[in-house]
C-alpha positions in Angstrom: -1.6 -2.9 -8.2 -1.8 -3.5 -4.4 -2.6 -6.6 -2.4 -3.3 -7.3 1.2 -1.9 -10.6 2.4 -3.8 -12.4 5.2 -0.7 -13.7 6.9 -0.6 -16.3 9.7 2.5 -17.8 11.2 2.0 -21.1 9.2 3.4 -22.6 6.1 0.9 -21.6 3.4 0.2 -17.9 3.6 3.8 -16.8 3.4 4.3 -18.9 0.2 1.2 -17.4 -1.3 2.6 -14.0 -0.4 6.0 -14.8 -2.0 4.3 -15.9 -5.2 2.1 -12.8 -5.4 4.8 -10.4 -4.4 6.1 -10.8 -8.0 2.9 -9.3 -9.3 1.6 -7.0 -6.6 2.8 -4.5 -4.1 2.0 -6.3 -0.8 1.0 -5.3 2.7 0.1 -7.9 5.3 -2.6 -8.3 7.9 -2.3 -10.7 10.8 -5.1 -11.8 13.1 -3.8 -12.4 16.5 -5.9 -14.9 18.3 -4.7 -14.4 21.9 -5.7 -15.9 24.3 -6.4 -18.9 22.0 -2.7 -18.8 20.8 0.4 -17.1 22.2 2.9 -14.5 21.0 4.8 -17.0 18.9 2.4 -16.9 16.0 2.6 -13.1 16.0 6.4 -13.2 16.1 6.5 -15.8 13.3 4.2 -13.6 11.1 6.4 -10.6 11.5 9.6 -12.6 10.6 7.8 -14.0 7.6 6.9 -10.5 6.5 10.6 -9.5 6.6 11.5 -12.7 4.7 9.4 -11.9 1.7 10.0 -8.2 1.7 6.6 -7.0 2.9 7.1 -3.6 4.4 3.7 -2.9 6.2 2.5 -5.3 8.9 -1.0 -4.8 10.3 -2.1 -6.6 13.5 -5.7 -7.2 14.5 -6.6 -8.4 17.9 -9.0 -11.3 17.0 -9.4 -13.1 20.3 -12.5 -11.2 21.5 -14.4 -12.1 18.3 -13.5 -15.8 18.9 -14.7 -15.6 22.4 -18.1 -14.2 21.3 -18.6 -16.9 18.7 -17.7 -19.6 21.2 -20.1 -18.1 23.8 -23.1 -17.4 21.5 -23.0 -19.4 18.3 -22.9 -23.0 17.0 -19.3 -24.0 17.6 -19.2 -26.1 14.4 -19.2 -22.9 12.4 -16.4 -21.2 14.4 -13.8 -21.5 11.6 -16.1 -20.2 8.8 -17.3 -17.3 11.0 -13.7 -16.5 11.9 -12.7 -16.4 8.2 -15.7 -14.2 7.3 -14.7 -11.7 10.1 -11.1 -11.7 8.8 -12.3 -10.9 5.3 -14.6 -8.1 6.5 -11.8 -6.5 8.4 -9.2 -7.0 5.7 -11.6 -5.4 3.1 -12.2 -2.4 5.3 -8.4 -1.9 5.8 -7.9 -2.4 2.0 -10.5 0.3 1.2 -8.7 2.6 3.7 -5.3 2.0 2.1 -6.4 1.9 -1.6 -5.6 -1.8 -1.9 -7.1 -3.8 -4.9 -7.0 -7.4 -3.8 -6.9 -9.8 -0.8 -4.4 -12.6 -1.0 -4.7 -15.8 1.0 -2.9 -19.0 1.4 -6.0 -21.1 1.2 -5.6 -24.5 -0.3 -8.7 -26.5 -1.5 -10.0 -28.8 1.2 -6.9 -28.7 3.3 -8.8 -27.7 6.4 -12.5 -27.3 7.2 -12.8 -23.7 6.3 -11.2 -24.3 2.9 -13.8 -26.5 1.2 -15.5 -25.1 -1.8 -18.7 -24.5 0.1 -17.1 -22.7 3.0 -14.9 -20.6 0.7 -18.0 -19.5 -1.2 -19.6 -18.6 2.2 -16.5 -16.6 3.1 -16.3 -14.8 -0.2 -19.8 -13.6 0.3 -18.6 -10.9 2.6 -15.6 -9.7 0.6 -16.1 -6.5 -1.3 -12.9 -6.9 -3.3 -11.4 -9.8 -5.3 -9.7 -12.6 -3.4 -6.6 -14.2 -4.9 -5.7 -17.7 -3.9 -2.4 -18.6 -5.6 -2.1 -22.0 -3.8 -5.7 -23.1 -4.4 -4.8 -26.3 -6.2 -1.3 -26.9 -5.1 -0.2 -30.2 -3.5 1.0 -29.8 0.1 4.4 -31.1 -0.9 4.7 -28.5 -3.6 4.0 -25.8 -1.0 6.6 -27.2 1.4 9.1 -27.3 -1.4 8.7 -23.6 -2.1 8.7 -22.9 1.6 12.1 -24.6 1.9 13.4 -22.7 -1.2 12.5 -19.3 0.3 13.6 -20.5 3.8 10.3 -19.9 5.5 9.6 -23.5 6.4 11.8 -23.5 9.5 10.2 -20.3 10.8 6.6 -21.5 10.1 7.1 -24.9 11.8 8.9 -23.5 14.8 7.5 -23.8 18.4 4.1 -22.3 18.8 0.6 -22.8 20.0 -2.0 -23.7 17.4 -5.3 -21.9 17.7 -7.3 -23.4 20.5 -10.6 -21.9 19.3 -10.8 -24.5 16.5 -13.8 -26.8 17.3 -13.5 -30.6 17.6 -15.8 -31.2 14.7 -15.8 -28.1 12.4 -18.5 -27.9 9.7 -17.1 -28.6 6.2 -20.3 -27.3 4.5 -22.1 -24.0 5.0 -24.1 -21.4 3.2 -24.1 -17.6 3.6 -27.6 -17.8 5.1 -26.7 -20.3 7.7 -23.8 -18.2 8.9 -25.8 -15.0 8.7 -28.3 -16.5 11.2 -25.4 -17.3 13.5 -23.9 -13.8 13.1 -27.3 -12.3 14.1 -26.5 -13.6 17.6 -23.6 -11.2 17.8 -23.2 -7.4 17.8 -21.3 -7.5 14.5 -21.1 -3.7 14.0 -19.6 -3.2 17.4 -17.1 -6.1 17.0 -16.0 -4.9 13.5 -15.6 -1.3 14.7 -13.7 -2.3 17.8 -11.3 -4.5 15.8 -10.7 -1.8 13.2 -10.0 0.8 15.8 -7.5 -1.5 17.5 -5.4 -2.3 14.4 -1.7 -1.7 15.0 0.5 -0.9 11.9 4.2 -1.4 11.9 6.6 -0.5 9.1 9.2 -3.3 8.6 
């Protein structure tokens, strides 16, 4: 069985990948939010891939989508719309590669996009099952595993957090609310452009 890990440069997703690597053959996909972050998050993600033994590292340029949402949509839904786009693109790559599951480091209610309501809205666009091994973990438990596998120092190293995150992100949404926002964008073009720009690196 194969899984596609949505890997950031942060603490949680690499721990999720480490746990699921015992059960699945994992590849990784990283959404690079330049110019709303810098190269440090991309570099961290690649190092974290190596650390947990993921051999295939896929990079999506995600900044243009963030720009379009900021310009055309209700900013409170930025994070949910971002996650939905990530899931769309990850599912398309998974289909292309014969991958069975998405794997994320989502942790219930840790941030705005990870409330039950927003995760349901995000799952609405996923065409394959989403595995969330950290869903009910305490943050201290996650950090303990990160220290054990020596990812914590990498994840917490110098870097620029995503500047596209709104000041007051919505903690509740529905698929219909977000679909109305997505109608303000040329979603087909944005998806096609992002997919065509994916860079894959063997590690």
